C-alpha positions in Angstrom: 133.3 93.7 179.8 131.3 97.3 180.5 132.2 97.9 176.4 131.1 94.9 175.3 127.8 95.4 176.9 127.1 99.1 175.2 128.2 96.9 172.3 125.4 94.7 172.7 122.9 97.3 173.7 123.8 99.5 170.7 123.1 96.3 168.5 119.5 95.6 170.4 118.8 99.5 169.9 119.7 99.3 166.4 117.2 96.1 165.5 114.5 97.8 167.4 114.5 101.1 165.4 114.8 99.0 162.3 111.8 97.1 163.4 109.7 100.3 164.1 110.7 102.0 161.2 109.5 99.2 158.9 106.7 99.0 160.6 105.6 102.6 160.1 106.7 102.6 156.6 104.1 99.5 156.0 101.1 101.4 158.0 102.0 104.1 155.4 102.0 102.2 152.5 98.8 100.2 153.4 97.0 103.7 154.1 98.3 105.4 150.9 96.7 102.5 148.7 93.5 102.9 151.0 93.2 106.2 150.4 94.7 106.3 146.9 91.5 107.6 144.3 90.4 104.5 141.9 88.8 105.1 138.3 87.3 103.1 135.9 89.0 102.6 132.4 88.0 100.4 129.6 90.1 97.7 128.6 90.2 94.9 126.1 88.7 91.6 127.3 90.2 89.5 124.6 92.3 90.4 121.7 91.0 92.8 119.1 92.2 92.9 115.9 92.5 96.3 113.4 89.8 97.0 111.5 87.4 95.0 114.0 84.1 96.3 115.2 84.3 97.0 118.4 81.3 95.0 120.9 80.3 95.2 124.3 81.6 91.5 124.9 85.2 92.5 123.8 85.3 94.9 126.6 85.2 95.0 130.2 85.9 97.7 133.0 89.5 97.8 135.1 89.6 100.0 138.1 93.1 101.7 138.1 94.7 104.3 140.7 93.7 107.8 139.2 97.5 109.2 138.8 98.1 106.1 136.4 95.5 106.7 134.1 96.7 107.8 130.8 95.2 111.4 129.4 93.5 109.4 126.3 91.8 106.2 128.3 88.3 105.5 127.1 86.2 105.5 130.3 82.8 104.9 128.8 81.4 102.1 126.7 79.5 104.2 124.5 82.6 105.9 123.2 83.7 102.8 121.5 80.9 100.1 120.9 80.1 100.3 117.5 83.5 101.7 116.4 86.6 100.1 114.8 90.1 99.3 116.0 92.7 101.2 114.0 95.3 98.8 115.1 95.7 95.4 117.2 94.9 95.5 121.0 96.0 93.0 123.2 93.8 91.6 126.1 94.0 93.8 129.2 95.4 96.7 127.3 93.6 100.0 128.0 91.5 101.3 125.3 92.7 104.8 124.0 90.6 107.1 121.8 93.3 107.4 118.9 93.3 103.4 118.6 89.7 103.3 117.5 87.9 105.3 114.9 84.0 105.8 114.1 82.9 105.7 110.7 83.1 109.4 110.0 85.0 111.4 107.8 86.1 110.9 104.3 88.9 108.7 105.0 87.2 106.0 106.6 88.0 102.4 105.0 85.4 101.4 101.9 85.5 97.9 103.4 83.3 98.9 106.5 80.4 100.7 104.5 80.0 97.1 102.4 77.1 95.3 104.1 78.0 91.4 104.9 77.6 89.4 102.0 78.2 92.4 99.7 80.8 93.5 97.1 82.0 96.8 96.1 82.5 97.4 92.5 83.6 100.1 90.8 83.0 101.1 86.9 84.3 103.6 84.9 81.9 106.3 83.7 81.9 109.5 81.7 79.7 112.7 82.0 76.4 111.5 80.7 77.0 108.3 82.2 77.1 109.2 85.3 73.9 111.7 84.8 76.1 115.1 84.4 78.5 113.9 87.9 75.1 114.4 90.0 75.0 110.4 91.6 75.9 111.1 95.1 77.1 108.3 97.7 73.9 106.7 99.0 72.0 107.5 96.1 70.3 104.1 94.5 70.3 103.6 90.6 69.6 101.1 88.0 71.6 100.1 85.5 71.0 99.6 82.0 73.4 98.3 79.3 73.6 99.4 75.8 75.2 96.8 73.2 75.7 95.8 69.7 73.8 92.9 68.3 73.5 91.1 65.2 69.8 91.1 63.9 69.8 89.6 60.2 71.9 91.3 58.2 72.1 94.6 60.6 73.8 95.8 63.5 71.6 97.3 66.0 71.6 98.8 69.7 69.9 96.6 72.0 69.3 98.3 75.6 68.2 96.4 79.0 67.8 96.8 82.2 70.2 94.5 84.1 70.1 95.9 87.8 67.7 97.7 90.0 68.0 100.1 93.1 71.8 99.6 93.4 73.2 101.5 96.2 75.9 103.8 95.1 79.1 103.5 97.9 81.0 105.8 96.4 82.0 108.6 93.4 85.9 108.7 92.6 87.1 108.7 95.8 84.4 110.1 97.9 82.7 107.9 100.0 80.0 110.4 102.0 77.4 112.9 100.5 77.8 116.2 100.7 76.3 117.8 103.8 77.4 121.5 102.8 77.6 123.9 99.4 81.1 122.4 97.6 82.8 123.1 94.7 81.7 121.4 91.7 84.0 118.1 91.2 84.2 115.6 88.2 84.7 112.1 88.7 85.3 109.2 86.3 84.0 106.4 88.4 81.4 105.1 90.6 80.9 102.7 93.1 78.0 100.0 93.7 77.2 97.7 96.6 76.2 94.2 94.9 76.0 90.7 95.5 78.9 88.5 94.1 76.9 87.4 91.0 75.7 90.9 90.3 79.0 91.8 90.7 79.5 89.3 87.9 77.0 90.6 85.6 77.8 94.4 85.8 81.5 93.7 84.7 80.6 91.6 82.1 78.4 94.2 81.0 80.7 96.7 81.0 82.8 94.6 78.8 80.4 93.8 76.4 78.8 97.2 75.8 78.2 100.7 77.1 76.5 101.3 80.6 74.3 103.7 81.7 72.7 104.8 85.0 69.5 106.1 85.8 68.8 107.7 89.7 65.9 106.5 91.8 64.0 109.6 93.8 64.9 110.1 97.5 61.2 111.8 98.1 59.1 109.5 100.3 55.7 109.0 98.9 53.2 111.1 101.0 51.5 108.4 103.7 48.3 107.7 103.6 47.5 108.7 107.0 48.2 112.2 105.8 45.6 112.3 103.1 43.2 110.9 105.3 43.7 113.9 108.1 43.3 116.4 105.1 39.7 114.7 103.9 38.5 114.7 107.5 39.7 118.6 108.3 
């Protein structure tokens, strides 16, 4: 009888100890969660496709424990707005710095430079046609085509201006202006930004005859205000 009593008492004590231990662990867990530092990171609000330009409406802030933050996590909207996704990003996924890319560097995708509604068209050029290889990305050029035409019994060379003030996107594979002295590079193609109709016009002209570029000046005309200020002095 006495042994039975101690057996029941041991069971009761075990249950009480288990309950107290469980309660203690629950309290510790709650305190840990409350005291844990949270950090804001940028996550995708909706799916972001590869090469898509990232805008604020596809992003949102999410608070996560500091200990679980990836070292490459983006924590500021300014870091990614206007950048391009280098791969697909799923909704709720944290934006990482290596998953986005700004428009810098020679490796940028040409398609990102072309304005909406325009096309990139390349034409072959030689040393003279390219103005002695002096054309650079972001220059503006006019396009002249020279072709042989029949006039009476004679064939003559006729030249005409077909395109004006066209933006140069690339020369060869180079898509950015030189920002520092560099070695001379010869190229054999020029890529222009054109409307779809002008693209056809350029390709047709290149097939019919020989094209030549003339370059626009980058020097802006003096402002009238500056001239007036000089007169006033």
